[in-house]
ZADO-814295 format. One record per residue: x, y, z of N, C-alpha, C in turn; residue in three letters. Coordinates in Angstrom, 2 decimals, always signed. Example, Ala and Ser with C-alpha at 12.3 -4.5 7.8 and 13.67 -1.06 7.14 Angstrom:
BEGIN
NODE  +13.19  -5.69  +7.80  +12.30  -4.50  +7.80  +13.20  -3.30  +7.80  ALA
NODE  +12.85  -2.25  +7.08  +13.67  -1.06  +7.14  +12.90  +0.03  +7.87  SER
% end
This chain:
BEGIN
NODE  +0.82  -1.19  +0.01  +0.00  +0.00  -0.01  +0.87  +1.24  +0.00  MET
NODE  +1.73  +1.41  +1.03  +2.49  +2.64  +1.17  +3.87  +2.54  +0.59  GLY
NODE  +4.58  +3.63  +0.68  +5.94  +3.72  +0.19  +6.88  +3.77  +1.38  THR
NODE  +7.91  +2.94  +1.38  +8.88  +2.96  +2.45  +9.88  +4.08  +2.20  THR
NODE  +10.20  +4.80  +3.24  +11.21  +5.87  +3.14  +12.57  +5.23  +3.02  VAL
NODE  +13.39  +5.66  +2.10  +14.73  +5.15  +1.90  +15.73  +6.20  +2.41  ARG
NODE  +16.40  +5.89  +3.50  +17.37  +6.81  +4.04  +18.46  +6.02  +4.73  SER
NODE  +19.72  +6.33  +4.46  +20.82  +5.61  +5.06  +21.40  +6.32  +6.26  THR
NODE  +21.03  +7.58  +6.48  +21.64  +8.34  +7.56  +20.62  +8.88  +8.55  ASP
NODE  +19.46  +8.27  +8.66  +18.45  +8.77  +9.58  +18.02  +7.74  +10.60  GLY
NODE  +17.26  +8.18  +11.56  +16.65  +7.34  +12.58  +15.21  +7.10  +12.20  ASN
NODE  +14.85  +5.82  +12.09  +13.47  +5.47  +11.72  +12.56  +5.39  +12.95  TYR
NODE  +11.39  +5.95  +12.84  +10.37  +5.86  +13.88  +9.04  +5.56  +13.17  VAL
NODE  +8.24  +4.66  +13.74  +6.94  +4.33  +13.19  +5.87  +5.02  +14.03  TYR
NODE  +5.03  +5.81  +13.36  +3.95  +6.54  +14.04  +2.65  +5.80  +13.75  HIS
NODE  +2.04  +5.29  +14.81  +0.75  +4.58  +14.68  -0.27  +5.44  +15.39  VAL
NODE  -1.41  +5.66  +14.70  -2.46  +6.45  +15.35  -3.84  +6.04  +14.92  PHE
NODE  -4.78  +6.31  +15.81  -6.20  +6.07  +15.62  -6.93  +7.21  +16.35  THR
NODE  -8.22  +7.07  +16.55  -8.99  +8.14  +17.19  -8.41  +8.48  +18.57  ASP
NODE  -7.92  +9.71  +18.70  -7.40  +10.27  +19.96  -6.29  +9.47  +20.61  GLU
NODE  -5.55  +8.69  +19.81  -4.42  +7.91  +20.32  -3.28  +7.98  +19.31  LYS
NODE  -2.08  +8.27  +19.78  -0.87  +8.29  +18.97  +0.24  +7.58  +19.72  ASP
NODE  +1.04  +6.84  +18.98  +2.22  +6.19  +19.58  +3.33  +6.17  +18.55  LEU
NODE  +4.55  +6.51  +19.00  +5.73  +6.48  +18.15  +6.61  +5.33  +18.66  TRP
NODE  +6.94  +4.41  +17.75  +7.65  +3.17  +18.10  +8.81  +2.96  +17.13  ILE
NODE  +9.93  +2.45  +17.63  +11.05  +2.17  +16.73  +11.04  +0.76  +16.18  THR
NODE  +10.23  -0.11  +16.73  +10.14  -1.51  +16.30  +8.98  -1.68  +15.31  ASP
NODE  +9.29  -2.04  +14.06  +8.26  -2.16  +13.05  +7.24  -3.23  +13.38  TYR
NODE  +7.69  -4.38  +13.87  +6.76  -5.49  +14.16  +5.75  -5.06  +15.24  LYS
NODE  +6.23  -4.39  +16.26  +5.33  -3.91  +17.29  +4.36  -2.85  +16.75  LEU
NODE  +4.87  -1.96  +15.92  +4.02  -0.94  +15.31  +2.94  -1.59  +14.44  ALA
NODE  +3.29  -2.62  +13.71  +2.33  -3.31  +12.85  +1.27  -4.03  +13.68  ARG
NODE  +1.67  -4.63  +14.80  +0.70  -5.30  +15.68  -0.27  -4.29  +16.25  LYS
NODE  +0.24  -3.14  +16.69  -0.63  -2.10  +17.25  -1.56  -1.57  +16.17  LEU
NODE  -1.06  -1.34  +14.96  -1.90  -0.90  +13.85  -3.04  -1.90  +13.64  TYR
NODE  -2.73  -3.20  +13.58  -3.76  -4.21  +13.36  -4.79  -4.23  +14.50  ASN
NODE  -4.32  -4.06  +15.72  -5.21  -4.03  +16.87  -6.18  -2.84  +16.77  HIS
NODE  -5.63  -1.65  +16.53  -6.47  -0.44  +16.45  -7.39  -0.49  +15.24  TRP
NODE  -6.93  -1.09  +14.16  -7.76  -1.27  +12.96  -9.03  -2.06  +13.30  LYS
NODE  -8.84  -3.16  +14.01  -9.98  -3.99  +14.39  -10.84  -3.36  +15.47  LYS
NODE  -10.18  -2.77  +16.49  -10.89  -2.24  +17.64  -11.62  -0.94  +17.35  ALA
NODE  -11.04  -0.08  +16.49  -11.60  +1.25  +16.28  -12.13  +1.51  +14.87  ASN
NODE  -11.80  +0.63  +13.92  -12.26  +0.80  +12.57  -11.52  +1.88  +11.78  GLY
NODE  -10.43  +2.40  +12.37  -9.61  +3.40  +11.69  -8.22  +3.35  +12.30  ALA
NODE  -7.20  +3.36  +11.44  -5.82  +3.35  +11.91  -4.89  +3.82  +10.77  ALA
NODE  -3.74  +4.36  +11.17  -2.72  +4.78  +10.21  -1.37  +4.33  +10.77  ARG
NODE  -0.47  +3.97  +9.85  +0.90  +3.64  +10.20  +1.83  +4.40  +9.26  LEU
NODE  +2.63  +5.25  +9.83  +3.57  +6.05  +9.06  +5.00  +5.68  +9.46  TYR
NODE  +5.91  +5.74  +8.50  +7.33  +5.62  +8.80  +7.90  +7.04  +8.70  GLN
NODE  +8.60  +7.46  +9.75  +9.20  +8.79  +9.78  +10.71  +8.65  +9.93  GLU
NODE  +11.45  +9.59  +9.32  +12.91  +9.58  +9.42  +13.35  +10.89  +10.04  VAL
NODE  +14.22  +10.78  +11.02  +14.78  +11.93  +11.73  +16.30  +11.89  +11.62  TYR
NODE  +16.93  +13.06  +11.67  +18.38  +13.14  +11.55  +19.09  +12.51  +12.76  GLU
NODE  +18.55  +12.77  +13.96  +19.16  +12.25  +15.17  +18.12  +12.25  +16.30  ASN
NODE  +18.54  +11.85  +17.50  +17.59  +11.76  +18.61  +17.04  +13.13  +19.02  GLU
NODE  +17.88  +14.15  +18.95  +17.40  +15.50  +19.27  +16.29  +15.94  +18.31  GLU
NODE  +16.47  +15.62  +17.05  +15.44  +15.95  +16.06  +14.14  +15.21  +16.34  ALA
NODE  +14.21  +13.98  +16.85  +13.04  +13.24  +17.23  +12.29  +13.99  +18.32  ILE
NODE  +13.03  +14.41  +19.34  +12.42  +15.14  +20.47  +11.81  +16.47  +20.04  LEU
NODE  +12.40  +17.10  +19.04  +11.92  +18.39  +18.55  +10.84  +18.22  +17.47  GLN
NODE  +10.61  +16.99  +17.00  +9.62  +16.75  +15.96  +10.04  +17.24  +14.59  GLY
NODE  +11.33  +17.24  +14.33  +11.87  +17.72  +13.04  +12.05  +16.54  +12.08  GLU
NODE  +10.98  +16.22  +11.36  +10.96  +15.09  +10.44  +11.69  +15.43  +9.15  ILE
NODE  +12.58  +14.52  +8.72  +13.24  +14.70  +7.41  +12.34  +14.18  +6.29  LEU
NODE  +11.74  +13.00  +6.52  +10.86  +12.38  +5.54  +9.79  +11.58  +6.26  GLU
NODE  +8.66  +11.39  +5.62  +7.64  +10.49  +6.15  +6.89  +9.84  +5.02  GLU
NODE  +6.39  +8.64  +5.29  +5.62  +7.91  +4.28  +4.51  +7.12  +4.99  ALA
NODE  +3.33  +7.15  +4.41  +2.21  +6.37  +4.95  +2.38  +4.95  +4.44  CYS
NODE  +2.57  +4.00  +5.38  +2.77  +2.60  +5.03  +1.44  +1.86  +4.95  LEU
NODE  +0.54  +2.13  +5.91  -0.76  +1.46  +5.94  -1.84  +2.41  +6.38  LEU
NODE  -3.02  +2.27  +5.82  -4.15  +3.09  +6.19  -5.43  +2.27  +6.14  THR
NODE  -6.33  +2.54  +7.10  -7.56  +1.80  +7.12  -8.66  +2.71  +7.66  TYR
NODE  -9.79  +2.70  +7.02  -10.95  +3.46  +7.49  -10.83  +4.97  +7.32  GLY
NODE  -11.80  +5.68  +7.87  -11.75  +7.16  +7.77  -10.56  +7.70  +8.55  PRO
NODE  -10.13  +8.90  +8.21  -8.99  +9.48  +8.92  -9.36  +9.64  +10.39  PHE
NODE  -8.47  +9.17  +11.28  -8.78  +9.22  +12.72  -8.98  +10.64  +13.20  PRO
NODE  -9.82  +10.78  +14.23  -10.11  +12.06  +14.86  -8.95  +12.51  +15.71  LEU
% end
């Protein structure tokens, strides 16, 4: 479905969200499990891959690139 971000010099973070819930995870398998859970439980979920230059950029929310990997249902509230 989505496009994977290709970066050799960044830190990958997976952003999973649904209605009024957001979680940023570095483990893809865990992010995918959470996406599937929220998809079934809430009827809406998104999984994005985000790339940051370093840990400080992660804390500041300075995204270099992002890509939507999976989407289900209406856009979460």
